[in-house]
PDB file of N, CA, C, O and CB in Angstrom:
ATOM      1  N   MET A   1      -9.923   2.483  -9.537  1.00  0.00           N
ATOM      2  CA  MET A   1      -8.724   2.748  -8.265  1.00  0.00           C
ATOM      3  C   MET A   1      -8.707   2.548  -6.479  1.00  0.00           C
ATOM      4  O   MET A   1      -9.647   2.724  -5.705  1.00  0.00           O
ATOM      5  CB  MET A   1      -8.477   4.243  -8.365  1.00  0.00           C
ATOM      6  N   PRO A   2      -7.485   2.179  -6.213  1.00  0.00           N
ATOM      7  CA  PRO A   2      -7.705   1.606  -4.947  1.00  0.00           C
ATOM      8  C   PRO A   2      -7.836   2.684  -4.238  1.00  0.00           C
ATOM      9  O   PRO A   2      -7.596   3.876  -4.431  1.00  0.00           O
ATOM     10  CB  PRO A   2      -6.727   0.703  -4.429  1.00  0.00           C
ATOM     11  N   ALA A   3      -8.505   1.706  -2.886  1.00  0.00           N
ATOM     12  CA  ALA A   3      -9.158   2.837  -1.944  1.00  0.00           C
ATOM     13  C   ALA A   3      -8.615   3.050  -1.166  1.00  0.00           C
ATOM     14  O   ALA A   3      -8.607   4.254  -0.909  1.00  0.00           O
ATOM     15  CB  ALA A   3     -10.218   2.770  -1.391  1.00  0.00           C
ATOM     16  N   HIS A   4      -7.806   2.180  -0.250  1.00  0.00           N
ATOM     17  CA  HIS A   4      -7.144   2.199   1.113  1.00  0.00           C
ATOM     18  C   HIS A   4      -5.866   2.119   0.859  1.00  0.00           C
ATOM     19  O   HIS A   4      -5.397   1.247   0.127  1.00  0.00           O
ATOM     20  CB  HIS A   4      -7.519   1.139   2.069  1.00  0.00           C
ATOM     21  N   LEU A   5      -5.011   3.231   1.572  1.00  0.00           N
ATOM     22  CA  LEU A   5      -3.476   2.780   1.440  1.00  0.00           C
ATOM     23  C   LEU A   5      -2.933   1.977   2.452  1.00  0.00           C
ATOM     24  O   LEU A   5      -3.492   1.864   3.543  1.00  0.00           O
ATOM     25  CB  LEU A   5      -2.570   3.906   1.394  1.00  0.00           C
ATOM     26  N   LEU A   6      -1.444   1.174   2.050  1.00  0.00           N
ATOM     27  CA  LEU A   6      -1.678   0.059   3.350  1.00  0.00           C
ATOM     28  C   LEU A   6      -0.502   0.364   4.097  1.00  0.00           C
ATOM     29  O   LEU A   6       0.551  -0.269   4.012  1.00  0.00           O
ATOM     30  CB  LEU A   6      -1.730  -1.732   2.961  1.00  0.00           C
ATOM     31  N   ASP A   7      -0.769   1.640   5.048  1.00  0.00           N
ATOM     32  CA  ASP A   7       1.052   2.073   5.401  1.00  0.00           C
ATOM     33  C   ASP A   7       1.774   1.402   5.935  1.00  0.00           C
ATOM     34  O   ASP A   7       1.222   0.570   6.654  1.00  0.00           O
ATOM     35  CB  ASP A   7       1.422   3.099   6.206  1.00  0.00           C
ATOM     36  N   GLY A   8       3.535   1.360   5.902  1.00  0.00           N
ATOM     37  CA  GLY A   8       4.023   0.683   6.667  1.00  0.00           C
ATOM     38  C   GLY A   8       4.376  -0.852   6.239  1.00  0.00           C
ATOM     39  O   GLY A   8       5.078  -1.599   6.923  1.00  0.00           O
ATOM     40  N   LEU A   9       3.673  -1.256   4.788  1.00  0.00           N
ATOM     41  CA  LEU A   9       3.761  -2.435   4.087  1.00  0.00           C
ATOM     42  C   LEU A   9       4.548  -2.644   3.570  1.00  0.00           C
ATOM     43  O   LEU A   9       5.152  -1.686   4.054  1.00  0.00           O
ATOM     44  CB  LEU A   9       3.117  -2.697   3.438  1.00  0.00           C
ATOM     45  N   ARG A  10       5.218  -3.042   2.956  1.00  0.00           N
ATOM     46  CA  ARG A  10       6.360  -3.035   1.501  1.00  0.00           C
ATOM     47  C   ARG A  10       5.959  -4.026   0.663  1.00  0.00           C
ATOM     48  O   ARG A  10       5.091  -4.768   1.121  1.00  0.00           O
ATOM     49  CB  ARG A  10       8.069  -3.391   1.784  1.00  0.00           C
ATOM     50  N   CYS A  11       6.449  -4.302  -0.715  1.00  0.00           N
ATOM     51  CA  CYS A  11       5.895  -4.751  -2.036  1.00  0.00           C
ATOM     52  C   CYS A  11       6.986  -5.841  -1.722  1.00  0.00           C
ATOM     53  O   CYS A  11       8.082  -5.659  -1.191  1.00  0.00           O
ATOM     54  CB  CYS A  11       5.913  -3.677  -3.594  1.00  0.00           C
ATOM     55  N   ALA A  12       6.418  -7.048  -2.185  1.00  0.00           N
ATOM     56  CA  ALA A  12       7.120  -8.267  -1.708  1.00  0.00           C
ATOM     57  C   ALA A  12       8.066  -7.934  -3.349  1.00  0.00           C
ATOM     58  O   ALA A  12       9.259  -8.170  -3.157  1.00  0.00           O
ATOM     59  CB  ALA A  12       5.934 -10.072  -1.358  1.00  0.00           C
ATOM     60  N   SER A  13       7.793  -7.474  -4.790  1.00  0.00           N
ATOM     61  CA  SER A  13       8.033  -7.868  -5.448  1.00  0.00           C
ATOM     62  C   SER A  13       9.002  -6.450  -6.031  1.00  0.00           C
ATOM     63  O   SER A  13       9.841  -6.823  -6.851  1.00  0.00           O
ATOM     64  CB  SER A  13       6.968  -8.569  -5.926  1.00  0.00           C
ATOM     65  N   CYS A  14       9.027  -5.262  -5.821  1.00  0.00           N
ATOM     66  CA  CYS A  14       9.841  -4.393  -5.641  1.00  0.00           C
ATOM     67  C   CYS A  14      10.685  -3.894  -4.456  1.00  0.00           C
ATOM     68  O   CYS A  14      11.758  -3.298  -4.549  1.00  0.00           O
ATOM     69  CB  CYS A  14       9.300  -3.696  -5.989  1.00  0.00           C
ATOM     70  N   GLY A  15      10.001  -4.247  -3.269  1.00  0.00           N
ATOM     71  CA  GLY A  15      10.343  -4.158  -1.888  1.00  0.00           C
ATOM     72  C   GLY A  15      10.190  -2.452  -1.830  1.00  0.00           C
ATOM     73  O   GLY A  15      11.126  -1.920  -1.234  1.00  0.00           O
ATOM     74  N   THR A  16       9.633  -1.950  -2.115  1.00  0.00           N
ATOM     75  CA  THR A  16       9.359  -0.371  -2.203  1.00  0.00           C
ATOM     76  C   THR A  16       7.840  -0.317  -0.728  1.00  0.00           C
ATOM     77  O   THR A  16       6.670  -0.693  -0.789  1.00  0.00           O
ATOM     78  CB  THR A  16       8.664   0.184  -4.441  1.00  0.00           C
ATOM     79  N   PRO A  17       8.713   0.381   0.512  1.00  0.00           N
ATOM     80  CA  PRO A  17       8.185   0.302   1.401  1.00  0.00           C
ATOM     81  C   PRO A  17       6.775   1.741   1.492  1.00  0.00           C
ATOM     82  O   PRO A  17       7.274   2.743   0.979  1.00  0.00           O
ATOM     83  CB  PRO A  17       9.397   0.182   2.365  1.00  0.00           C
ATOM     84  N   GLY A  18       5.547   1.990   1.891  1.00  0.00           N
ATOM     85  CA  GLY A  18       4.225   2.422   1.607  1.00  0.00           C
ATOM     86  C   GLY A  18       3.522   2.867   0.356  1.00  0.00           C
ATOM     87  O   GLY A  18       3.040   3.942  -0.002  1.00  0.00           O
ATOM     88  N   ALA A  19       3.661   1.314  -0.353  1.00  0.00           N
ATOM     89  CA  ALA A  19       3.521   1.738  -1.753  1.00  0.00           C
ATOM     90  C   ALA A  19       2.530   1.050  -2.258  1.00  0.00           C
ATOM     91  O   ALA A  19       2.219   1.115  -3.447  1.00  0.00           O
ATOM     92  CB  ALA A  19       4.663   1.583  -2.576  1.00  0.00           C
ATOM     93  N   LEU A  20       1.662  -0.021  -0.986  1.00  0.00           N
ATOM     94  CA  LEU A  20       0.577  -0.354  -1.841  1.00  0.00           C
ATOM     95  C   LEU A  20      -0.772   0.132  -1.098  1.00  0.00           C
ATOM     96  O   LEU A  20      -1.010   0.756  -0.064  1.00  0.00           O
ATOM     97  CB  LEU A  20       0.592  -1.947  -2.160  1.00  0.00           C
ATOM     98  N   CYS A  21      -1.683  -0.566  -2.318  1.00  0.00           N
ATOM     99  CA  CYS A  21      -2.732   0.120  -1.747  1.00  0.00           C
ATOM    100  C   CYS A  21      -3.846  -1.287  -1.795  1.00  0.00           C
ATOM    101  O   CYS A  21      -3.430  -2.420  -2.041  1.00  0.00           O
ATOM    102  CB  CYS A  21      -3.174   1.670  -2.701  1.00  0.00           C
ATOM    103  N   LEU A  22      -4.853  -1.071  -1.602  1.00  0.00           N
ATOM    104  CA  LEU A  22      -6.091  -1.766  -1.367  1.00  0.00           C
ATOM    105  C   LEU A  22      -7.497  -1.286  -2.104  1.00  0.00           C
ATOM    106  O   LEU A  22      -8.011  -0.169  -2.151  1.00  0.00           O
ATOM    107  CB  LEU A  22      -6.267  -1.697   0.080  1.00  0.00           C
ATOM    108  N   ASP A  23      -7.936  -2.596  -2.678  1.00  0.00           N
ATOM    109  CA  ASP A  23      -9.359  -2.269  -3.500  1.00  0.00           C
ATOM    110  C   ASP A  23      -9.971  -3.294  -2.756  1.00  0.00           C
ATOM    111  O   ASP A  23      -9.534  -4.425  -2.968  1.00  0.00           O
ATOM    112  CB  ASP A  23      -9.488  -2.439  -5.336  1.00  0.00           C
ATOM    113  N   PRO A  24     -10.984  -3.157  -1.840  1.00  0.00           N
ATOM    114  CA  PRO A  24     -11.473  -4.153  -1.299  1.00  0.00           C
ATOM    115  C   PRO A  24     -12.557  -4.916  -1.971  1.00  0.00           C
ATOM    116  O   PRO A  24     -13.023  -5.997  -1.614  1.00  0.00           O
ATOM    117  CB  PRO A  24     -11.795  -3.774  -0.216  1.00  0.00           C
ATOM    118  N   VAL A  25     -12.960  -4.042  -3.213  1.00  0.00           N
ATOM    119  CA  VAL A  25     -14.541  -3.789  -3.711  1.00  0.00           C
ATOM    120  C   VAL A  25     -13.712  -5.583  -4.440  1.00  0.00           C
ATOM    121  O   VAL A  25     -14.117  -6.659  -4.001  1.00  0.00           O
ATOM    122  CB  VAL A  25     -15.261  -1.763  -5.130  1.00  0.00           C
ATOM    123  N   ARG A  26     -12.666  -5.510  -5.457  1.00  0.00           N
ATOM    124  CA  ARG A  26     -11.893  -6.203  -5.524  1.00  0.00           C
ATOM    125  C   ARG A  26     -10.942  -7.162  -6.060  1.00  0.00           C
ATOM    126  O   ARG A  26     -10.440  -7.707  -7.044  1.00  0.00           O
ATOM    127  CB  ARG A  26     -12.149  -6.284  -5.224  1.00  0.00           C
ATOM    128  N   ALA A  27     -11.056  -6.927  -3.859  1.00  0.00           N
ATOM    129  CA  ALA A  27     -10.092  -7.886  -3.390  1.00  0.00           C
ATOM    130  C   ALA A  27      -8.971  -8.325  -3.808  1.00  0.00           C
ATOM    131  O   ALA A  27      -8.655  -9.480  -4.096  1.00  0.00           O
ATOM    132  CB  ALA A  27     -10.504  -8.735  -3.277  1.00  0.00           C
ATOM    133  N   LEU A  28      -7.963  -6.733  -3.857  1.00  0.00           N
ATOM    134  CA  LEU A  28      -6.845  -7.091  -4.531  1.00  0.00           C
ATOM    135  C   LEU A  28      -6.154  -5.815  -4.043  1.00  0.00           C
ATOM    136  O   LEU A  28      -6.731  -4.740  -3.877  1.00  0.00           O
ATOM    137  CB  LEU A  28      -6.984  -7.395  -6.151  1.00  0.00           C
ATOM    138  N   ALA A  29      -4.661  -6.087  -3.802  1.00  0.00           N
ATOM    139  CA  ALA A  29      -3.633  -5.090  -2.895  1.00  0.00           C
ATOM    140  C   ALA A  29      -2.785  -4.805  -4.702  1.00  0.00           C
ATOM    141  O   ALA A  29      -2.390  -5.797  -5.315  1.00  0.00           O
ATOM    142  CB  ALA A  29      -2.306  -6.210  -1.081  1.00  0.00           C
ATOM    143  N   GLU A  30      -2.670  -3.750  -5.158  1.00  0.00           N
ATOM    144  CA  GLU A  30      -1.590  -3.624  -5.798  1.00  0.00           C
ATOM    145  C   GLU A  30      -0.616  -2.549  -5.514  1.00  0.00           C
ATOM    146  O   GLU A  30      -0.988  -1.788  -4.621  1.00  0.00           O
ATOM    147  CB  GLU A  30      -1.925  -3.591  -6.920  1.00  0.00           C
ATOM    148  N   CYS A  31       0.551  -2.286  -6.048  1.00  0.00           N
ATOM    149  CA  CYS A  31       1.799  -1.625  -5.717  1.00  0.00           C
ATOM    150  C   CYS A  31       1.429  -0.668  -6.588  1.00  0.00           C
ATOM    151  O   CYS A  31       0.765  -0.856  -7.607  1.00  0.00           O
ATOM    152  CB  CYS A  31       3.227  -2.328  -5.896  1.00  0.00           C
ATOM    153  N   ARG A  32       2.057   0.848  -6.004  1.00  0.00           N
ATOM    154  CA  ARG A  32       1.584   2.036  -6.903  1.00  0.00           C
ATOM    155  C   ARG A  32       3.037   2.366  -7.725  1.00  0.00           C
ATOM    156  O   ARG A  32       3.194   3.400  -8.376  1.00  0.00           O
ATOM    157  CB  ARG A  32       0.925   3.521  -5.872  1.00  0.00           C
ATOM    158  N   GLU A  33       4.045   1.336  -7.586  1.00  0.00           N
ATOM    159  CA  GLU A  33       5.406   1.725  -8.321  1.00  0.00           C
ATOM    160  C   GLU A  33       5.898   0.909  -9.197  1.00  0.00           C
ATOM    161  O   GLU A  33       6.711   1.218 -10.068  1.00  0.00           O
ATOM    162  CB  GLU A  33       6.461   1.903  -7.505  1.00  0.00           C
ATOM    163  N   CYS A  34       5.299  -0.467  -8.954  1.00  0.00           N
ATOM    164  CA  CYS A  34       5.587  -1.678 -10.334  1.00  0.00           C
ATOM    165  C   CYS A  34       4.507  -2.008 -10.814  1.00  0.00           C
ATOM    166  O   CYS A  34       4.439  -2.550 -11.917  1.00  0.00           O
ATOM    167  CB  CYS A  34       6.261  -3.136 -10.041  1.00  0.00           C
ATOM    168  N   GLY A  35       3.380  -1.720 -10.016  1.00  0.00           N
ATOM    169  CA  GLY A  35       1.772  -2.668 -10.412  1.00  0.00           C
ATOM    170  C   GLY A  35       1.473  -3.968 -10.212  1.00  0.00           C
ATOM    171  O   GLY A  35       0.513  -4.528 -10.741  1.00  0.00           O
ATOM    172  N   GLN A  36       2.470  -4.633  -9.257  1.00  0.00           N
ATOM    173  CA  GLN A  36       2.211  -5.854  -9.192  1.00  0.00           C
ATOM    174  C   GLN A  36       1.270  -5.852  -8.326  1.00  0.00           C
ATOM    175  O   GLN A  36       1.375  -5.032  -7.414  1.00  0.00           O
ATOM    176  CB  GLN A  36       3.189  -6.645  -8.955  1.00  0.00           C
ATOM    177  N   THR A  37      -0.281  -7.035  -8.357  1.00  0.00           N
ATOM    178  CA  THR A  37      -1.586  -7.173  -8.102  1.00  0.00           C
ATOM    179  C   THR A  37      -1.100  -8.508  -7.018  1.00  0.00           C
ATOM    180  O   THR A  37      -0.242  -9.389  -7.074  1.00  0.00           O
ATOM    181  CB  THR A  37      -2.702  -7.427  -9.598  1.00  0.00           C
ATOM    182  N   ALA A  38      -2.205  -8.085  -5.993  1.00  0.00           N
ATOM    183  CA  ALA A  38      -1.788 -10.058  -5.262  1.00  0.00           C
ATOM    184  C   ALA A  38      -3.193  -9.604  -5.010  1.00  0.00           C
ATOM    185  O   ALA A  38      -3.495  -8.411  -4.977  1.00  0.00           O
ATOM    186  CB  ALA A  38      -0.308 -10.765  -3.478  1.00  0.00           C
ATOM    187  N   LEU A  39      -4.226 -10.792  -4.795  1.00  0.00           N
ATOM    188  CA  LEU A  39      -5.386 -11.300  -4.418  1.00  0.00           C
ATOM    189  C   LEU A  39      -5.866 -11.555  -2.995  1.00  0.00           C
ATOM    190  O   LEU A  39      -6.249 -12.685  -2.689  1.00  0.00           O
ATOM    191  CB  LEU A  39      -5.422 -12.307  -5.004  1.00  0.00           C
ATOM    192  N   THR A  40      -5.865 -10.630  -2.173  1.00  0.00           N
ATOM    193  CA  THR A  40      -6.479 -10.905  -1.150  1.00  0.00           C
ATOM    194  C   THR A  40      -7.310 -11.825  -0.371  1.00  0.00           C
ATOM    195  O   THR A  40      -8.204 -12.458  -0.931  1.00  0.00           O
ATOM    196  CB  THR A  40      -6.802 -10.348  -1.186  1.00  0.00           C
ATOM    197  N   LEU A  41      -7.081 -11.943   0.873  1.00  0.00           N
ATOM    198  CA  LEU A  41      -8.083 -13.132   1.533  1.00  0.00           C
ATOM    199  C   LEU A  41      -8.349 -12.697   3.147  1.00  0.00           C
ATOM    200  O   LEU A  41      -7.591 -12.361   4.057  1.00  0.00           O
ATOM    201  CB  LEU A  41      -7.222 -14.884   1.473  1.00  0.00           C
ATOM    202  N   THR A  42      -9.766 -12.870   3.038  1.00  0.00           N
ATOM    203  CA  THR A  42     -10.332 -12.668   4.622  1.00  0.00           C
ATOM    204  C   THR A  42     -10.684 -13.681   4.708  1.00  0.00           C
ATOM    205  O   THR A  42     -10.940 -14.546   3.871  1.00  0.00           O
ATOM    206  CB  THR A  42     -11.408 -11.710   5.099  1.00  0.00           C
ATOM    207  N   ASP A  43     -10.746 -13.626   6.368  1.00  0.00           N
ATOM    208  CA  ASP A  43     -10.850 -14.789   7.060  1.00  0.00           C
ATOM    209  C   ASP A  43     -12.177 -14.435   7.850  1.00  0.00           C
ATOM    210  O   ASP A  43     -12.401 -13.490   8.606  1.00  0.00           O
ATOM    211  CB  ASP A  43      -9.513 -15.154   7.946  1.00  0.00           C
ATOM    212  N   THR A  44     -12.911 -15.382   7.485  1.00  0.00           N
ATOM    213  CA  THR A  44     -14.430 -15.165   7.341  1.00  0.00           C
ATOM    214  C   THR A  44     -14.838 -15.825   8.667  1.00  0.00           C
ATOM    215  O   THR A  44     -16.006 -15.869   9.055  1.00  0.00           O
ATOM    216  CB  THR A  44     -15.184 -15.894   5.906  1.00  0.00           C
ATOM    217  N   ASP A  45     -13.460 -16.495   9.544  1.00  0.00           N
ATOM    218  CA  ASP A  45     -13.597 -16.762  10.565  1.00  0.00           C
ATOM    219  C   ASP A  45     -13.661 -15.797  12.336  1.00  0.00           C
ATOM    220  O   ASP A  45     -14.246 -15.850  13.417  1.00  0.00           O
ATOM    221  CB  ASP A  45     -12.791 -17.539  10.274  1.00  0.00           C
ATOM    222  N   GLU A  46     -12.645 -15.021  11.626  1.00  0.00           N
ATOM    223  CA  GLU A  46     -12.498 -14.054  12.496  1.00  0.00           C
ATOM    224  C   GLU A  46     -11.489 -14.587  13.469  1.00  0.00           C
ATOM    225  O   GLU A  46     -11.726 -14.452  14.670  1.00  0.00           O
ATOM    226  CB  GLU A  46     -13.779 -13.644  13.077  1.00  0.00           C
ATOM    227  N   GLY A  47     -10.368 -15.191  13.068  1.00  0.00           N
ATOM    228  CA  GLY A  47      -9.752 -15.877  13.814  1.00  0.00           C
ATOM    229  C   GLY A  47      -9.909 -17.073  15.278  1.00  0.00           C
ATOM    230  O   GLY A  47      -9.041 -17.478  16.052  1.00  0.00           O
ATOM    231  N   ARG A  48     -10.925 -17.275  15.227  1.00  0.00           N
ATOM    232  CA  ARG A  48     -11.579 -18.356  16.027  1.00  0.00           C
ATOM    233  C   ARG A  48     -11.223 -19.568  15.723  1.00  0.00           C
ATOM    234  O   ARG A  48     -11.136 -19.653  14.498  1.00  0.00           O
ATOM    235  CB  ARG A  48     -12.901 -18.365  15.960  1.00  0.00           C
ATOM    236  N   SER A  49     -10.895 -20.862  16.408  1.00  0.00           N
ATOM    237  CA  SER A  49     -10.194 -21.607  16.118  1.00  0.00           C
ATOM    238  C   SER A  49     -11.591 -22.987  16.319  1.00  0.00           C
ATOM    239  O   SER A  49     -12.576 -22.989  17.057  1.00  0.00           O
ATOM    240  CB  SER A  49      -8.721 -21.439  17.015  1.00  0.00           C
ATOM    241  N   LEU A  50     -11.168 -23.880  15.454  1.00  0.00           N
ATOM    242  CA  LEU A  50     -12.431 -24.807  16.058  1.00  0.00           C
ATOM    243  C   LEU A  50     -12.614 -25.309  16.563  1.00  0.00           C
ATOM    244  O   LEU A  50     -13.770 -25.727  16.627  1.00  0.00           O
ATOM    245  CB  LEU A  50     -12.953 -25.370  15.858  1.00  0.00           C
TER     246      LEU A  50
END
């Protein structure tokens, strides 16, 4: 089950606001409304430029 609710964000597929959940262990964001999933990427550089 997804662990964290992504408040204020809208699903790109169905457009439902506030329905996205984040599962950090599987690195997935999932829409509770339509079931669409997306792989999440983390910035290991933490925004630092070269």
